[in-house]
C-alpha positions in Angstrom: -14.8 -5.3 0.9 -11.1 -4.7 1.8 -9.0 -2.2 -0.2 -7.0 -3.6 -3.1 -3.7 -5.3 -2.1 -0.4 -3.8 -3.1 1.0 -5.2 -6.3 4.0 -7.6 -5.8 7.3 -6.0 -6.3 9.1 -6.9 -9.6 12.7 -7.1 -10.4 14.4 -4.1 -12.1 12.7 -3.5 -15.4 14.9 -3.8 -18.4 15.1 -1.2 -21.2 12.4 -3.1 -23.2 10.3 -5.9 -21.7 9.3 -8.8 -23.9 5.6 -8.7 -24.6 3.8 -12.0 -25.3 0.8 -11.8 -27.6 -1.3 -15.0 -27.4 -3.7 -15.6 -30.3 -6.2 -18.5 -29.8 -7.8 -19.7 -33.0 -10.5 -22.2 -33.8 -11.6 -22.4 -37.5 -10.8 -18.7 -38.1 -8.0 -19.1 -40.7 -9.6 -16.6 -43.0 -9.1 -13.9 -40.3 -5.9 -15.1 -38.7 -3.5 -13.5 -41.2 -4.8 -10.1 -40.4 -4.5 -10.7 -36.6 -0.9 -12.0 -36.9 0.1 -9.2 -39.3 -1.3 -6.6 -37.0 1.2 -7.7 -34.3 4.1 -7.9 -36.7 3.4 -4.3 -37.7 3.8 -2.9 -34.2 6.0 0.1 -33.4 7.1 -1.8 -30.3 9.3 -4.6 -31.6 10.3 -6.7 -28.5 7.4 -9.2 -28.7 6.6 -12.8 -29.4 3.4 -14.2 -31.0 2.1 -17.5 -29.7 -0.7 -18.9 -31.9 -2.7 -21.7 -30.4 -4.6 -23.9 -32.9 -7.4 -25.2 -30.8 -8.2 -28.3 -32.9 -9.2 -26.3 -36.0 -10.6 -28.2 -39.1 -9.5 -25.4 -41.5 -6.1 -24.0 -42.5 -5.3 -22.4 -39.2 -2.1 -24.5 -38.7 -0.9 -23.8 -42.3 -1.4 -20.1 -42.0 0.4 -19.9 -38.7 3.3 -22.2 -39.8 3.8 -19.9 -42.8 4.4 -16.9 -40.6 6.5 -18.9 -38.2 8.8 -19.9 -41.0 9.4 -16.3 -42.0 9.6 -14.7 -38.5 11.2 -16.4 -35.5 9.0 -14.3 -33.2 5.9 -16.3 -34.3 5.3 -19.8 -32.8 2.5 -22.3 -33.4 1.1 -24.5 -30.7 -1.4 -27.2 -31.7 -3.8 -29.0 -29.4 -7.2 -30.8 -29.3 -10.2 -28.5 -28.9 -10.4 -27.2 -25.3 -12.4 -24.1 -25.8 -11.4 -20.4 -25.9 -10.3 -20.3 -22.2 -8.3 -23.5 -22.6 -6.5 -22.1 -25.6 -5.6 -18.9 -23.9 -4.3 -20.7 -20.9 -2.1 -23.0 -23.1 -0.7 -19.9 -24.9 0.0 -18.3 -21.6 1.8 -21.3 -20.3 4.0 -21.5 -23.5 4.8 -17.8 -23.5 7.8 -16.0 -21.9 7.0 -12.3 -21.8 7.0 -10.2 -18.6 3.9 -8.5 -20.1 1.0 -10.5 -21.7 -1.8 -9.6 -24.2 -4.5 -11.7 -25.7 -5.7 -11.1 -29.3 -8.7 -13.1 -30.6 -8.0 -14.4 -34.1 -10.8 -12.4 -35.8 -9.6 -9.0 -34.3 -6.6 -6.7 -35.0 -4.2 -4.6 -33.0 -3.6 -1.0 -34.0 0.1 -0.5 -34.7 0.9 1.4 -31.5 -1.1 -0.9 -29.2 1.9 -2.7 -27.6 3.8 0.6 -27.2 0.9 2.2 -25.5 0.4 -0.8 -23.2 4.1 -1.0 -22.1 4.2 2.8 -21.6 1.1 2.8 -19.4 2.2 -0.2 -17.3 5.6 1.4 -16.7 3.8 4.8 -15.9 1.6 3.0 -13.4 3.9 0.4 -11.6 1.3 -0.4 -9.0 -1.3 -1.6 -11.5 -1.9 -5.2 -12.4 -3.1 -4.4 -15.9 -4.0 -1.5 -18.1 -6.8 -1.3 -20.7 -7.9 0.9 -23.6 -10.8 1.3 -26.1 -11.7 -0.4 -29.4 -12.7 0.6 -32.9 -15.5 -1.5 -34.5 -14.9 -3.1 -37.9 -17.1 -5.3 -40.1 -16.3 -8.7 -41.6 -14.4 -7.1 -44.4 -12.3 -4.9 -42.1 -14.1 -1.7 -42.8 -14.0 0.6 -39.8 -16.8 2.5 -38.0 -16.6 5.4 -35.6 -15.2 4.7 -32.2 -18.0 4.4 -29.6 -18.1 7.0 -26.9 -17.1 5.9 -23.5 -17.0 7.8 -20.2 -13.6 8.0 -18.5 -13.3 5.2 -16.0 -11.5 5.9 -12.8 -11.9 5.4 -9.0 -13.1 2.0 -8.0 -12.7 -0.2 -11.1 -14.2 -3.3 -9.3 -17.4 -1.3 -8.8 -17.4 -0.2 -12.5 -16.8 -3.8 -13.7 -19.7 -5.1 -11.5 -22.0 -2.8 -13.4 -20.7 -3.5 -16.8 -17.8 -5.0 -18.6 -16.5 -1.7 -19.9 -13.3 -3.4 -21.3 -15.4 -5.2 -24.0 -12.7 -7.3 -25.6 -9.5 -9.1 -24.5 -7.1 -7.3 -26.9 -7.7 -4.0 -25.0 -5.7 -5.3 -21.9 -2.0 -5.7 -21.2 -1.2 -7.7 -18.1 1.8 -8.2 -15.9 2.7 -11.9 -15.8 2.5 -12.2 -12.0 -1.2 -11.5 -12.2 -1.9 -15.1 -13.2 0.2 -16.4 -10.4 -1.9 -14.4 -8.0 -5.4 -14.9 -9.3 -5.2 -17.9 -11.6 -5.9 -18.2 -15.3 -9.0 -18.1 -17.5 -12.0 -20.1 -16.2 -13.3 -22.5 -18.8 -16.6 -23.0 -17.1 -17.6 -19.5 -18.2 -15.8 -19.6 -21.5 -17.8 -16.8 -23.3 -17.2 -14.4 -20.4 -13.9 -15.8 -19.0 -12.1 -12.5 -19.8 -14.7 -10.5 -17.8 -14.4 -13.0 -14.9 -10.6 -12.5 -14.9 -11.0 -8.7 -14.9 -13.2 -8.9 -11.8 -10.9 -11.3 -10.0 -7.9 -9.0 -10.6 -9.8 -5.7 -9.9 -11.1 -7.1 -6.6 -7.5 -7.5 -5.3 -5.2 -5.1 -7.2 -5.3 -1.6 -8.7 -5.9 -1.4 -12.5 -5.8 1.5 -14.9 -7.9 2.5 -17.9 -5.9 4.8 -20.2 -8.7 5.2 -22.8 -6.6 5.1 -25.9 -7.9 3.1 -28.9 -5.6 0.1 -29.3 -7.6 -2.6 -31.2 -10.2 -3.3 -33.9 -13.2 -5.4 -32.8 -14.6 -7.3 -35.8 -18.4 -8.0 -35.9 -19.2 -10.7 -38.4 -22.3 -12.5 -37.1 -20.6 -15.7 -36.0 -18.9 -14.1 -32.9 -19.3 -16.0 -29.7 -21.1 -13.0 -28.3 -23.8 -13.6 -31.0 -25.0 -16.7 -29.1 -27.5 -15.2 -26.5 -27.9 -18.5 -24.6 -24.2 -18.9 -24.1 -23.8 -15.2 -23.2 -26.7 -15.3 -20.7 -25.3 -18.4 -19.0 -21.8 -17.1 -18.8 -22.4 -13.5 -17.8 -24.9 -14.4 -15.1 -22.6 -17.2 -13.8 -19.7 -14.7 -13.7 -21.6 -12.2 -11.6 -23.0 -14.8 -9.3 -19.5 -15.8 -8.6 -18.9 -12.4 -7.1 -21.9 -12.4 -4.8 -20.0 -13.5 -1.7 -17.5 -10.7 -2.2 -20.0 -7.9 -2.4 -22.3 -8.8 0.6 -22.2 -6.2 3.3 -21.0 -3.4 1.1 -24.0 -1.3 -0.1 -22.2 0.2 -3.0 -21.0 -3.1 -4.4 -24.4 -4.7 -3.8 -26.1 -2.0 -5.8 -23.6 -2.3 -8.6 -23.9 -6.1 -8.6 -27.7 -5.9 -8.8 -27.5 -3.3 -11.6 -25.0 -5.4 -13.5 -26.8 -8.7 -13.2 -30.1 -6.9 -14.2 -28.4 -5.4 -17.3 -26.9 -8.6 -18.6 -30.1 -10.6 -17.9 -32.2 -8.0 -19.7 -29.9 -7.7 -22.7 -28.9 -11.3 -23.2 -32.2 -12.7 -21.9 -34.4 -10.7 -24.3 -32.1 -11.6 -27.2 -32.5 -15.2 -26.3 -36.3 -14.8 -25.9 -36.5 -13.3 -29.4 -34.5 -16.2 -30.7 -36.6 -18.8 -29.0 -39.8 -17.2 -30.3 -38.4 -17.3 -33.8 -37.5 -21.0 -33.4 -41.1 -21.7 -32.2 -42.5 -20.0 -35.3 -40.1 -21.9 -37.5 -41.2 -25.1 -35.8 -37.8 -26.1 -34.5 -38.9 -27.5 -31.1 -35.6 -29.1 -30.1 -33.6 -25.8 -30.3 -36.5 -23.8 -28.9 -36.8 -26.1 -25.9 -33.1 -25.8 -25.3 -33.3 -22.0 -25.3 -36.4 -22.0 -23.2 -34.7 -24.1 -20.5 -31.9 -21.5 -20.3 -34.5 -18.8 -20.0 -36.3 -20.6 -17.3 -33.1 -20.8 -15.3 -31.5 -17.5 -15.9 -34.3 -15.1 -17.1 -37.8 -16.6 -16.5 -39.5 -13.4 -17.4 -38.3 -13.8 -21.0 -40.6 -16.7 -21.4 -43.5 -14.3 -21.5 -42.1 -12.9 -24.7 -42.6 -16.2 -26.4 -46.3 -16.5 -25.9 -47.7 -13.9 -28.4 -48.5 -10.3 -29.0 -51.2 -9.9 -26.3 -49.0 -11.4 -23.6 -46.1 -9.4 -24.9 -48.0 -6.2 -24.4 -48.9 -7.2 -20.9 -45.3 -8.2 -20.3 -44.1 -4.8 -21.6 -46.7 -3.0 -19.4 -45.5 -5.0 -16.4 -41.9 -4.0 -17.2 -42.9 -0.3 -17.4 -44.8 -0.5 -14.1 -41.8 -2.3 -12.5 -39.4 0.4 -13.8 -41.7 3.1 -12.5 -41.9 1.5 -9.1 -38.1 1.1 -9.1 -37.8 4.9 -9.9 -40.1 5.8 -7.1 -38.2 3.5 -4.7 -34.9 5.2 -5.8 -36.4 8.6 -5.1 -37.6 7.5 -1.7 -34.2 6.1 -1.0 -32.5 9.3 -2.1 -34.8 11.3 0.1 -34.0 9.1 3.1 -30.3 9.5 2.4 -30.7 13.3 2.1 -32.7 13.5 5.3 -30.1 11.4 7.1 -27.3 13.6 5.7 -29.1 16.7 6.9 -29.4 15.1 10.4 -25.7 14.3 10.3 -24.8 17.8 9.2 -27.0 19.2 11.9 -25.2 17.0 14.5 -21.8 17.9 13.0 -22.7 21.6 13.3 -23.7 21.2 16.9 -20.4 19.4 17.6 -18.4 22.1 15.8 -20.1 24.8 18.0 -19.1 22.8 21.1 -15.6 22.3 19.7 -15.4 26.1 19.0 -16.3 26.8 22.6 -13.6 24.4 23.8 -11.0 25.9 21.4 -11.8 29.5 22.5 -11.5 28.4 26.1 -8.2 26.6 25.3 -6.9 29.7 23.5 -7.7 31.8 26.5 -5.8 29.3 28.7 -2.9 29.3 26.3 -2.8 33.1 26.1 -2.6 33.2 29.9 0.1 30.6 29.8 2.1 32.5 27.2 1.7 35.7 29.3 2.9 33.8 32.3 5.9 32.3 30.5 6.7 35.7 28.8 6.7 35.7 25.1 9.8 37.0 23.4 9.4 40.2 21.4 11.7 38.9 18.6 10.5 37.4 15.3 9.2 33.8 16.2 11.8 32.2 13.9 14.7 34.1 15.4 17.6 32.0 16.6 16.5 32.5 20.2 13.8 30.2 21.5 10.3 31.5 20.9 9.2 31.2 24.6 11.0 31.7 27.8 11.3 28.1 28.8 14.0 25.5 28.5 13.6 23.1 25.5 15.5 19.9 25.3 15.7 16.7 23.2 16.8 13.2 24.2 18.4 11.2 21.4 19.9 7.7 21.2 19.6 4.4 19.4 16.7 2.1 20.0 17.1 -0.1 23.0 19.7 2.2 24.5 17.7 3.3 27.6 16.2 6.5 26.2 12.8 5.6 27.5 14.2 5.0 31.0 15.9 8.4 30.9 12.6 10.0 29.6 10.7 8.6 32.6 13.2 9.8 35.1 13.3 13.2 33.6 9.5 13.4 33.5 9.3 12.5 37.2 11.0 15.8 38.1 8.5 18.4 39.3 10.0 21.0 36.9 10.5 18.8 33.8 7.9 17.6 31.2 9.3 14.9 28.9 7.2 13.0 26.4 8.2 10.5 23.7 8.3 9.8 20.0 7.5 13.3 18.8 9.6 12.6 15.7 9.7 16.3 14.8 12.9 16.3 12.8 14.0 14.2 9.8 14.1 16.1 6.6 15.3 13.1 4.7 14.5 9.7 6.3 17.1 7.0 6.0 15.9 3.8 4.4 18.9 1.6 4.6 20.3 -0.3 7.6 17.8 -1.9 9.9 14.8 -0.4 8.1 14.9 -3.4 5.8 12.4 -4.8 8.3 11.4 -1.4 9.9 9.1 1.0 8.1 10.8 4.4 7.9 9.6 6.5 10.9 7.5 9.5 9.7 8.7 12.9 10.9 6.8 16.1 11.3 9.2 18.0 9.1 9.2 15.3 6.4 5.5 15.3 6.5 5.4 19.1 5.8 7.9 18.7 3.0 5.9 16.0 1.4 2.5 17.6 1.9 0.9 17.8 -1.5 -1.9 20.0 -0.2 0.6 22.6 1.1 2.5 22.6 -2.2 -0.8 23.3 -4.1 -1.8 26.0 -1.7 1.6 27.8 -2.1 1.3 27.6 -5.9 -2.3 29.0 -6.1 -2.0 31.9 -8.5 -3.8 34.5 -6.3 -2.4 33.4 -3.0 -0.4 36.3 -1.7 0.7 34.6 1.5 2.2 31.6 -0.3 4.3 33.8 -2.5 6.1 35.6 0.3 9.6 34.5 1.1 11.5 31.4 0.3 9.7 28.0 0.2 12.5 26.3 2.1 12.5 29.0 4.8 8.7 28.8 5.0 8.8 25.1 5.7 11.6 25.5 8.2 9.5 28.1 10.0 6.3 26.0 9.8 8.2 23.1 11.4 9.5 25.4 14.2 6.0 26.9 14.8 4.5 23.4 14.9 7.1 22.1 17.4 6.7 25.3 19.5 3.0 24.7 19.6 3.3 21.1 20.9 6.0 22.1 23.3 4.0 25.0 24.7 0.9 22.7 24.9 2.9 20.2 27.0 4.2 23.0 29.2 0.7 24.5 29.7 -0.9 21.2 30.5 1.8 20.0 32.9 2.5 23.4 34.4 6.3 22.7 34.0 8.8 25.2 32.6 11.3 22.7 31.2 9.9 20.8 28.2 11.5 18.1 26.0 11.0 15.2 23.7 12.6 11.7 23.4 12.8 10.3 19.9 15.4 7.8 18.7 14.7 9.0 15.2 16.4 12.3 16.1 19.8 10.5 16.7 20.3 10.9 13.0 19.2 14.6 12.9 21.1 16.5 15.7 22.2 19.0 13.0 18.5 19.6 12.2 17.7 20.2 15.8 20.5 22.8 15.9 19.2 24.4 12.7 15.8 25.1 14.4 16.7 25.1 18.1 20.4 26.3 18.4 19.9 27.1 22.1 18.2 23.8 23.0 19.7 21.2 25.3 20.5 17.8 23.9 21.0 14.6 25.9 22.5 11.7 24.0 22.1 8.2 25.6 24.7 5.8 24.4 24.8 2.0 25.0 27.3 -0.6 23.9 26.2 -1.4 20.4 26.6 -5.1 20.9 24.0 -5.0 23.8 21.8 -2.9 21.5 22.0 -5.6 18.8 21.0 -8.4 21.3 18.1 -6.3 22.7 17.0 -5.4 19.1 17.0 -9.0 18.0 14.7 -10.0 20.9 12.5 -6.9 20.2 12.2 -8.1 16.6 11.4 -11.6 17.7 8.7 -10.3 20.1 7.0 -8.1 17.5 7.4 -10.2 14.3 4.2 -10.5 12.3 4.0 -14.2 12.8 4.1 -13.9 16.6 1.9 -11.0 17.3 -1.5 -9.9 16.1 -0.2 -6.4 15.7 3.3 -7.3 14.8 5.3 -4.9 12.6 8.4 -6.7 11.6 9.0 -9.1 8.7 11.7 -11.6 9.6 13.4 -14.1 7.4 12.5 -17.8 7.8 16.0 -18.5 9.2 15.6 -15.8 11.8 12.2 -17.2 12.9 13.8 -20.7 13.2 16.6 -19.3 15.4 14.0 -17.6 17.6 12.0 -20.8 18.1 15.0 -22.9 18.8 16.4 -20.4 21.3 13.2 -20.1 23.2 12.7 -23.8 23.3 16.0 -24.3 25.1 18.3 -21.2 25.4 21.1 -23.0 27.1 21.3 -25.8 24.6 21.0 -23.3 21.7 24.0 -21.3 22.9 26.0 -24.3 23.9 25.7 -25.6 20.3 27.7 -22.5 19.1 24.8 -21.1 17.1 24.3 -17.4 16.7 21.0 -15.7 17.4 21.7 -13.5 14.4 21.7 -14.0 10.7 25.0 -12.4 9.8 23.7 -9.9 7.3 21.2 -8.6 10.0 24.0 -8.2 12.5 26.1 -6.3 10.0 23.2 -4.0 9.3 22.8 -3.3 13.0 26.5 -2.6 13.4 26.5 -0.2 10.4 23.4 1.6 11.8 24.8 1.9 15.4 28.2 3.0 14.2 26.9 5.7 11.9 24.2 7.2 14.0 26.0 7.0 17.4 29.2 8.5 16.0 27.3 11.2 14.0 25.2 12.2 17.0 28.2 12.4 19.3 30.3 14.5 16.9 27.4 16.9 15.9 26.3 17.3 19.5 29.7 18.2 20.7 30.6 20.5 17.8 27.2 22.3 17.5 25.8 22.5 21.0 29.0 22.6 23.1 28.2 22.9 26.8 24.5 22.4 26.0 25.2 18.8 25.0 25.4 15.9 27.5 26.3 12.3 26.6 25.1 9.7 29.1 26.2 6.1 28.9 23.6 3.4 29.7 26.3 1.5 31.6 27.0 4.5 33.9 23.2 5.0 34.4 23.1 1.4 35.7 26.1 1.8 37.9 25.3 5.2 39.4 21.9 6.5 38.2 21.7 9.3 40.7 25.0 10.8 39.6 24.1 10.5 35.9 20.7 12.1 36.4 22.1 14.9 38.5 24.2 15.8 35.5 21.1 15.8 33.3 19.1 18.0 35.7 22.0 20.4 36.0 22.2 20.7 32.2 18.5 21.5 32.1 18.6 24.0 34.9 16.3 22.0 37.1 16.6 21.5 40.9 19.3 18.8 41.3 19.4 18.3 45.0 20.0 14.7 46.2 16.5 14.0 47.5 14.8 15.2 44.2 17.1 13.2 42.0 16.8 10.1 44.2 13.0 10.1 44.0 13.1 10.4 40.2 15.4 7.4 40.0 13.6 5.2 42.6 10.2 5.9 41.0 11.5 4.5 37.7 13.7 1.6 38.8 14.0 -1.5 36.7 12.2 -3.5 39.4 9.3 -1.0 39.7 9.0 -0.6 35.9 9.1 -4.3 34.9 7.9 -6.1 38.1 10.9 -8.4 38.1 14.5 -8.3 39.5 17.3 -6.9 37.4 19.1 -9.6 35.3 16.0 -11.8 35.1 14.9 -12.4 31.5 11.3 -12.5 30.3 11.4 -13.6 26.6 8.5 -11.5 25.3 9.0 -8.4 27.4 9.7 -5.0 25.9 12.6 -4.7 28.4 15.1 -7.5 28.7 17.4 -7.8 31.7 18.4 -4.3 32.5 22.1 -5.2 32.6 25.3 -4.3 30.8 27.7 -6.6 28.9 25.0 -9.2 28.3 26.1 -9.5 24.7 29.0 -11.7 25.7 26.6 -14.6 26.3 25.0 -15.0 22.9 27.7 -13.5 20.7 29.8 -16.1 18.9 33.4 -15.5 17.8 32.1 -14.8 14.3 29.6 -12.3 15.7 32.4 -10.4 17.5 34.5 -10.3 14.3 31.6 -9.0 12.2 30.6 -6.3 14.7 34.1 -5.1 15.5 35.0 -5.0 11.8 32.3 -2.4 11.3 32.0 -0.5 14.6 35.1 -1.3 16.5 36.6 2.2 16.3 33.3 3.9 17.5 33.0 1.3 20.4 36.5 2.3 21.6 35.7 6.1 21.2 32.6 5.6 23.4 34.6 3.8 26.1 33.8 0.2 25.4 36.5 -2.6 25.3 36.8 -5.1 22.4 37.7 -8.1 24.6 
């Protein structure tokens, strides 16, 4: 079974949310006053009470109307009899609260019930509902001790398959959107409609059981749960409805079988006892009705009706069956244990082999370190830890950074890989990331590592107490990056090692903090061309267009994409823009901030170790631009070497098509400069230049 979905995002929660308490009532006027009064006595006061008179023949309407006349928070809804589920659904439809609770008319809420429910929902924003425990009371309202209940956690769907641990509706407080997602109460299983709803919700969304006592459950002999035939039909039907969802999952299948066995045994034997009593009292009509239910849902219970001798044989058969089941369980556990031992033995063998490989790799790395010459200083000194040249390529997405990476990596002395995403202490979440998930960085991962935090705080951990936590994390990041850089150097046999990550465009200052002597190459492209390429990139990898798509686009953006691809010339001739204006503005803000920031920080911090390459210059004279890059890195920059690096990674060789030719679903578009002038409308120009015009000019681009 798939993992639970994420809960739908809600609007900002107000200081106090309205809680709707729905009270269905059918001929329970003698208990109804206590139920209503228990809500009116709540410590949490922002609530409404919706009483649904389900065609009662007693004074239900009069009792409810009396409260409604005195308190505007109480409303009465009257309808013809539709059953308990139908009454709950009517109350739900007539209510207005963001949070919803259901209180049966013969039960009571404890005075802090709503406060606890609201508190727990807000403490667990990802949960669809929260639940608590009950206190039993008798018909006169006298209380009994609270039943013990094990703490419920982990997989709630699994727990609910085994048993309805929630017991009564008043223990639950829902978020209203739950009913939009899974539907309302199912009248076909009226007596167990609440359990059916819990299962439907838990199968799809997280839920939480806080375990606090929030309601009184009244037992008075005429409860719906006292009808064994009704309960047997309803509970078995509810579980059978889950069968298709548990198939193929061993844990769920076992819980399902355990649950259906439990409810059949409990309700089935209660019904069998009732049928036997009806036979003895010579009530054949009711006895036959009960026997038919037994025959369909619990045929073994019919043996109980036949007499003492057969009952003894039945009980003996039950004991033998239970013993056989225990033996089978033991055999199954032994098989599982043996299989686990085999797995552990195999894992041990793999670990031994892995250990040999690691020792061999460590020897190789040690030789490589010796060859490169390890510095004698502290590994976190401002000097680089290894005598090699370290560099970083930064630049906005779709600016040509991958092209530069490939040309650099083609050099016999240079190793350049991509998307290391080492830096990024604080990831940005605005701008284009409205459709892009924030890129995870190595440093951010270390900062957010809960396991590392716990390890540092362990009371007897001497190592974790040494030094400053901030300094430790900075050094750990540096050591980790050094490890990967050295590994790349060792595997490639090249002395100049670098990474290309567009994420780092926003974090040049962080690169300087950890690598002040590194080289930085900043690739800049006209932001308007970047915007056009990005829009095509988003179109190509939208979730509706690609099985592994990663971008969520607005319906208007998808419509523009489809219209453009159907007839590009007609689309552009109509004066339409390929952008939704807000998206273009976001792109402009992102390019303006990141490009300007990287340019300023690179120049100020790295000085002569910083090189800014324009994509347009790379297109016009790639050999000259790459010669500057190789000179910065201290690599051989003779004309033949540079020419081979450029030719091996030409647009034609990389894409298999001539420059300037568009392929709508390609990762690379046309490989040209100034292409933005074709799709940009006059309004597009105004929007982009209003945000990024100054930076465009600073980077050498005209505004015509």
